[in-house]
N, C-alpha and C positions, 0 to 999 in steps of 0.2 A: 523262777524269780519271786515266787509267792510263799516260800517256806524254807525251812532248813537254815543252813549256815550262810548261804550266799549273800542275801541282802545285808546282814550285819557284817559279814566279812568285807564287802565292798565299802561299807561305811567306815570300818576300822582302817582299811587301806587308805581311804581318802583322808582320814585324820592323820595317819602316819605321813602321808605326803605333805600335808599342811604343816605338821610339826618339824619337818625337815628344814623349813625356812625359819623356824623359831630358835632362839638361843638354847643351847644344850641344858642350861639350868631349868628350863621349863619341861623337859622331857619326862622326868620321873614323876613330878606331881601330876602332869597331864595324863600319863599312862595309868597312874594309880587312880585318878578320878574316873577315867574310862572304865577300868576293870571293876571298881567298887560300885559305881552307878549301874553298870550293865548287870552285874550279879544280883544286886538288890532288886532291880526292876524285873529281871527274868524270873525271880522266885515269887513275884507277886501274882495274884490271881486277877488277870485282866479279862473282862467279859469278851466273849467271842464277837460281839457286835462291834467292837472297836478294832477289828482286824484291818479294815480298810484305812482307818485313821493311822494305825501303827505303821503300815507300809508306806503311806503317803508321807508321814513324818520322817521315816527312814530315808526315803528318796530325796526329800527336800534337804535333809541334813547332809547327804552325800554331795549334793550340788553345792551347798554352802561351804563344806570343808574343802572340796576340790577347787572351788572358785577362789578360796582364800590364798592359793599359791600365786595368784595373779595380782595380789596387792603390791603396791610399790614399796612397802616397808615390811619387815619381819613381824610376825605375831609377837605380841608382848605376853607376859605371864597371864594376865587376866583374860585376854582373848583366847589363849591356848587352853586354859582351864575351862572357860565357857564352852568352847567347841568340844572339849573332851566330855564334859558333863552332858551336853546335848547328844553327843554320839552315844554315850553310855545309856542314856534314857531311851533313845529310839532303837538301839541294838537290843537292849533288854526287852523292850516292848514287843518287837517282832518275834523274838524267841519265845516270849511268854504266850503269844497268841497263835504261833504257827510252827514252833520248833520244840526241840527237847533241850534239856540243860547241857547236854554234851555239845550241842551246836555252839554254845557260848565258848567252850574250850577250843572249838575249831575256828571261830571268828576272831577272837581277841589277838592271837599271834600275827594276824595280818597287819596290825598296827606297827609291827616291827619293820615294815617296809621303810620306815623312816631312817634306818641305818644305811642301806645302800643309797637312798634318796639324798640323805645329808652328805654322803661321800660325793655324789654328783654335784651338789650345791657348792661344796668346798672346792671342787675342781673347776668351778665356774662353768658348769654345763647344766644350768637350771632348765633349759629348754626341754630336756628329756622329761623332767618331772611335770612340766606344764603341758606337754603333749599327752602324757598318761592321765593327768588330771582332767584335761578336756575330754578324753575318751570316757572317763568315769562320769562326767557331767552328761554326756550324750546317752550313756546307758541309763542313768537315773531319770533323765527326762523321758526317755522311751518307756521305761517301766512305770513311771508315775502316770503317763498319758494313757497307757493301756487300761488302767483302773477305770477310766471314765468312758471308755468305748462301750457302746451297747452292741449287742449281737445283731448283726444285719445279715440279710441273705448273702451267701457267699463268704461270710466271715464266721468260721466255726468257733464255738465257745472254747474248744480245747486250745486255741491259739492265745487265749487270754491267760492261760495257766502257765 
């Protein structure tokens, strides 16, 4: 949970689930904003000291994207683009501090979960997406919380990785 493609992939998947509830005209601009922002940030040189901040931002963004499926109204264009820019920022940041550029190519396609998710929304079965989103929230809360745990007797440091 501390490197590679998994954290940005979960963030992209959470964004895809959120976009499933948005109008179709928002999909392409949102996905383009995600990909462009993630690519630019992943190519930046981010100090290694910002590693914890990058992962915390990634997990908070997973929570925000996944929680947006519970909103009573669909995402509008501005909100969808804002979530996409935020997701691109933190996906790129985690890859810049703890991954390789190939990890970006592994993570970005996870946003395409919006296709089957939108099919379920169209079939009036949004509860399935809400359950998966709640699972993503739980994973993100656990991963973010582990950052703040100190090593105590009986709790080995390798469990934090």
